[in-house]
N, C-alpha and C positions, 0 to 999 in steps of 0.2 A: 716771824708773826705767829702766835701761838693758834691752833686751829678751834674752831667753836667747840669739838668734843674736849680740846683739852684745857679750856674754859671750865667745863661745865663739870671735869672732876679735881679737879687741883684743888688740895684741901688747903695747900696757904692763901690763897687770896682773902681778905676782909670783903666786907660788903662794898667801901666807897670802890676801894680799887675791884672789884670785881665789874661796881656798875663801871665807871670809866672804860674798862679795859673791856665791855661785850656787849657795849650798845649793839653791832652789826651783829651778834649773836642774838639780841633779845627778840632784833628784827627778824632774822629768821625763822625764830619760835615762832611768833606770832605770825606769817605766812606760810609755814608751812614745816613748821616741827624743828627740834634740833637732829640733829645725826645718831643715829643708833650707833655704835661702833664695837661693843663688846657689852655681857652682862652687867659689870658692874656701873655702866654706864643707863642701865635699863628704866631705873627710875624717874620717872618726870620728876622737875625740878621748879622750884617760884622763880621765873626767870626774874632778872634786875630790873628796876624801874628805871626809864630813860633819861630820868632828870630826878635832883633831889626830891626830897618828900614836902620840903618847901615852895616849890619852886613853881607850883600854879598858884600860890598864894596871889590877890586874897580872892579869887574865882573857887578854889577849890582848898582849903588850909589842910597844912601838916597833920592835925587830928583826926580830920575826915579819911587822910590817905595811913596814917596808922593802923585804923580800924579796916578801912577800906581792902586794901593791898596787906598790910599785916597779917590780919586776921582773917578775914574773907575771901580775899584769892588764895591765900598760903591754905587754909583750911579746904578747898577745893582742891587743891595738889596731894594734898597729904590726904585726903580720904577719896584722891584717884589711887594713889598707890595701894592704898591700904586694898581697895576694892580689886584692884587687877591681878594682885599677888598669885602667884599660883595657876595664873588661868591662860586660856589661849591668849588675853589682851594684854599679856606681864611686857610684850616687847613690841606690840604695835606703838605708832605714831597717835597723837593726836588725832590726825583726820581719821584715820581710821579707826580706832575706837567711837568715834561720832558716828561713822556710817555704818558700822558694824552694831549698834544698839540704839540709834533712831528709831522711835515706833514698835520699842519691844518691850512690852510691859514688863516682864519682867526683868530686864533690864535698865529700868528707870533709874534707878540711884547711880549705877555708870554711864550714863549715857548725859544726865544732869550734872554730874562734878567732871566729867569730861570738857563737857560742853563751856563750865562756867570759867574752868581753865581758860580754853581757848579765849570764848570771849573776853574776860580782863585783860590777858596779855595783848589783844587787838586794840582794847579799848583805850589803855595807857599810852600805846600808840596812835592812837588817832586824836591825841591832845597833846601840847606843848605849850612852855611859856613861850606869852606874846606871840600864841597863836590868831589865825581867823586874817583879815584883811584879804588881800586876791590868790585865787587859785594860781598854779603855774597855768601856763598860757594853753598849754594842750588841755590838763585840766579842764579850765576854763569854758573853749570853744564848747569843750562837751555839754558841760553843764548849761550853756546858753543854747545849745541844740535842743537840750533836754526840758528845762523848766524856763527858758525864756531869758533868764537872769542868773548872775549867784545869789542875789537877793530871794528870787523866787525857790530857788532850792533851800535856802533858809528858813524860809518860813514852812515850806512842806514837811523839811525834818524837826521842825519844830514844831509844826501838827501833830507828827506822828510819836514824838516824842511825849506831848502832853497830854496826848489824848490814849495813849497807851494803856488799857484799865489794869490796876497792879502794877506787879511787875513784871520788867522786860527791857528792851532795845529797840532803838532807833536806828535803821541804815542806811547808807547808802550803797546802792551795789550798781553793778555792769550786769545786764541782762540782756544777751545777744550784743549788740552794739548799741544800745540804749542805756542811761541811767535813769535810775529809777529810788525811789524811797518808800523801806518796806519795815515794817515795824512787826516783831516776836514777841514772845511772850516767856515769863519764866528763862530757862537756859535754850529755849530754841537759836537757829540761828540759820544765815543765808545758807551755808553749806550745804545743808541738807535738802534744800530747793531747788539745786541747780542754777543757781546767780554768785554770782563773785563781790565777795564785799569790799569795799575802798573804804568806810568809815562806820566809826559807831559812837553811839551816845546811851550811857547807862543810865536807866531809870529806875531800877530798884531804890528801895528809899536809903539805903545803906549808902548811896552815890552822894546823895545829898542833903540827908533829913540833920547831922548835926550842923552844917550851916546853915541851909533856909527853912527847915521845918518841913512844912507842908508846901512852902512856893515852888513847886517844880516849875513853874511856866519862869521864874525867875534864875532858875538855875542853870535850865535849858539855853534860854536867851544869853548869859555870860557865857557856857562854854561855845557855842556857836560865834558870838563876836568876840571873843579873847583866847580861845585856846585852843579851837577846832585846827585838824595839823593839814592845811590843806595837803602839803609836799607828799605825805604821807599815802593819801588818797590817790594822786600825780604815780607814785610810784609803784603803787598796786595796780592801778587802770596801766601803766605800761610793761606790767610783769607778764 
């Protein structure tokens, strides 16, 4: 079986084959960055979606995915590679770039594009076709200890996502031994705040406007009921 690095550098894989062959590589990228084994592999890549671009319909349309993944996410990756070229960040992982640029006014553009590259990869993994339902047992116990019930958590996530003023993100995080819901604006993310992200909901307008226009509440509730990937959160909790 090929390594994640071989999947990244192979020029012969088309998008569909790449998608099928490297779901594991995408997950590694989402949680910790793909390994850097050579100068040729130094450029960050747009990781493949973990499902077909129409797999989240009718909640999120293929049209939205085409713009959100194919243009916005790709744009962040392309900008990141342009900004790090020839700098001390050229061979660093996304996490190290984020840590090295957070809060530095002269590196705002670099932080924004690195963080948004990371955030979007994490968001795609936070969703799945036929999602929602009951979380795995270990995660459910943790949710009940922190929020009283799964419905209690969903209400807190919905409130965070719908009350975020302007662009941003709602997150389920692990803070010490307790689960919490937090929200961040623009490109900000929990990695810079010392807590561990478990899943996220994107509430930038480009995440939902083609399908829902100004009805963010409908988008958020549909994601929580039908797409949220509790298994991904459970994997992150146990990792």
